[in-house]
C-alpha positions as CSV (number, residue, x, y, z in Angstrom):
1,M,26.2,0.2,18.0
2,K,25.9,-3.6,18.3
3,E,24.7,-3.7,14.9
4,S,27.8,-4.6,12.6
5,G,29.0,-7.4,15.1
6,S,28.3,-10.7,15.1
7,T,24.9,-12.7,16.0
8,S,26.4,-13.0,19.7
9,S,26.4,-9.5,20.4
10,I,23.2,-8.6,18.6
11,S,20.3,-9.3,21.1
12,A,16.6,-9.8,20.9
13,A,16.1,-6.7,22.4
14,D,18.0,-4.8,19.9
15,V,16.1,-6.3,17.3
16,R,12.7,-5.4,18.9
17,R,14.0,-1.8,19.7
18,A,14.7,-1.3,16.2
19,A,11.4,-3.0,14.9
20,M,9.5,-0.3,17.5
21,D,11.3,2.4,16.0
22,L,10.2,1.5,12.3
23,L,6.7,0.9,13.6
24,A,6.6,4.2,15.3
25,R,7.1,5.9,12.2
26,R,4.3,4.1,10.4
27,E,2.8,1.1,9.7
28,H,5.0,-1.9,8.1
29,A,3.8,-5.3,6.6
30,A,5.3,-8.2,8.2
31,G,7.9,-9.0,5.2
32,E,8.8,-5.4,4.9
33,L,9.7,-5.1,8.6
34,R,11.8,-8.6,8.1
35,R,13.7,-7.0,5.1
36,K,14.5,-3.5,6.7
37,L,15.5,-5.6,10.0
38,N,17.8,-8.0,8.0
39,A,19.3,-5.3,6.3
40,R,20.5,-3.4,9.7
41,F,21.0,-6.8,11.3
42,R,22.5,-9.0,8.7
43,D,24.0,-11.6,10.9
44,A,20.8,-12.2,13.0
45,S,17.6,-13.4,10.7
46,E,16.8,-16.0,13.4
47,L,16.0,-13.1,16.0
48,V,14.8,-11.3,13.4
49,E,12.0,-13.7,12.7
50,M,11.4,-14.3,16.4
51,G,11.2,-10.6,16.7
52,V,8.5,-10.0,14.0
53,Q,6.8,-13.2,14.9
54,R,6.6,-11.9,18.5
55,L,5.4,-8.2,17.4
56,T,2.3,-9.8,15.3
57,E,1.4,-12.3,17.9
58,E,1.4,-9.1,20.4
59,G,-0.7,-6.8,17.8
60,L,2.1,-4.5,17.2
61,Q,2.6,-5.4,14.1
62,S,-0.6,-6.3,11.6
63,D,-0.6,-6.6,8.0
64,V,-4.8,-6.5,8.0
65,R,-4.6,-3.0,10.1
66,L,-1.7,-1.8,7.5
67,A,-3.8,-3.0,4.5
68,E,-6.8,-1.3,5.7
69,A,-5.1,2.1,6.7
70,F,-3.3,1.9,3.3
71,V,-6.6,1.3,1.4
72,N,-8.4,4.3,2.9
73,S,-5.4,6.6,2.6
74,R,-4.8,5.9,-1.2
75,I,-8.8,6.2,-1.8
76,G,-8.5,9.9,-0.1
77,K,-5.8,10.3,-2.5
78,G,-7.8,9.6,-5.5
79,H,-6.0,6.0,-6.6
80,G,-7.8,3.3,-8.3
81,P,-7.8,-0.7,-6.9
82,L,-5.1,-1.5,-9.6
83,K,-2.5,0.9,-8.0
84,I,-3.3,0.2,-4.4
85,R,-3.0,-3.4,-5.1
86,K,0.6,-2.8,-6.4
87,E,1.7,-0.8,-3.6
88,L,0.6,-3.3,-1.2
89,Q,2.3,-6.2,-3.1
90,Q,5.5,-3.9,-3.1
91,R,5.1,-3.7,0.6
92,Q,4.8,-7.7,0.8
93,V,1.1,-8.1,1.9
94,S,-0.3,-11.0,0.9
95,P,-2.8,-11.4,-2.1
96,E,-5.6,-12.3,0.3
97,I,-5.2,-9.7,2.7
98,I,-4.9,-6.9,-0.1
99,G,-8.1,-8.6,-1.8
100,C,-10.2,-8.5,1.5
101,A,-9.1,-4.7,2.2
102,I,-9.9,-3.6,-1.2
103,A,-13.0,-5.7,-1.2
104,H,-14.3,-3.9,2.2
105,A,-13.3,-0.3,1.2
106,H,-16.7,1.6,1.3
107,V,-16.2,3.1,-2.0
108,K,-18.0,3.3,-5.5
109,W,-14.8,2.9,-8.0
110,T,-16.7,4.6,-10.7
111,E,-17.8,7.3,-8.4
112,L,-14.1,7.9,-7.3
113,A,-12.9,7.6,-11.0
114,A,-15.3,10.7,-12.1
115,G,-14.4,12.6,-9.2
116,V,-10.7,12.5,-9.7
117,L,-11.4,13.2,-13.3
118,E,-13.5,15.8,-12.6
119,K,-11.2,17.4,-10.0
120,R,-8.4,17.3,-12.7
121,F,-10.2,18.3,-16.0
122,G,-13.0,20.5,-14.6
123,D,-17.0,20.3,-15.1
124,A,-16.8,19.3,-18.4
125,A,-14.8,16.1,-17.4
126,Q,-17.9,13.6,-18.5
127,G,-18.3,15.1,-22.1
128,G,-19.3,11.8,-23.7
129,E,-18.9,12.0,-27.6
130,A,-18.5,15.7,-27.4
131,F,-14.3,15.0,-27.0
132,A,-12.2,14.3,-29.9
133,A,-10.5,10.8,-29.5
134,S,-7.3,12.4,-28.8
135,E,-9.3,14.2,-25.3
136,R,-10.7,11.0,-24.6
137,G,-7.6,9.1,-24.8
138,R,-5.8,11.5,-22.6
139,R,-8.1,11.5,-19.8
140,S,-8.4,7.3,-20.3
141,R,-4.6,7.6,-19.5
142,F,-4.8,9.7,-16.7
143,L,-7.3,7.5,-14.8
144,Q,-5.2,4.4,-15.8
145,Q,-2.2,6.0,-14.1
146,R,-4.3,6.6,-11.1
147,G,-4.8,2.7,-11.0
148,F,-8.7,2.3,-12.5
149,T,-9.9,-0.8,-14.2
150,F,-10.8,-0.5,-18.1
151,E,-14.3,-1.0,-17.0
152,Q,-14.4,1.8,-14.4
153,I,-12.9,4.1,-17.3
154,S,-15.0,3.1,-19.9
155,E,-18.1,3.6,-17.7
156,V,-16.8,7.1,-16.3
157,L,-16.0,8.3,-20.2
């Protein structure tokens, strides 16, 4: 393969092919795609930058599309907004795009938290004062790990 050679042996087509292979598996944020391609083509950062920029211009790579799909996927798995935000930050999506994707998600976070709690703990998930402090704490920690805010947790419990 041409990947381990110098910059002259790596072509823009090589970078594009590798990027398309990554994008064919799943959506990638531009920053995430750059990082992976730079690791693969160590001496071709200019080619990588141009390749990622071209894919973005052509609409083959989109941070907005990634964020929207990611938010919807994680909502389906019962994750809260804090966890979703953190995972998108790790994928190098900009804070503005993350904020818009979460804000435009068609979900009521407290209802999602209540549903997640009911699925995990059964019908008696919302027992109010009936729970001992230790059980209430256990359920609160569970929802925190799922990425729900303090306000959402308080409203559910």
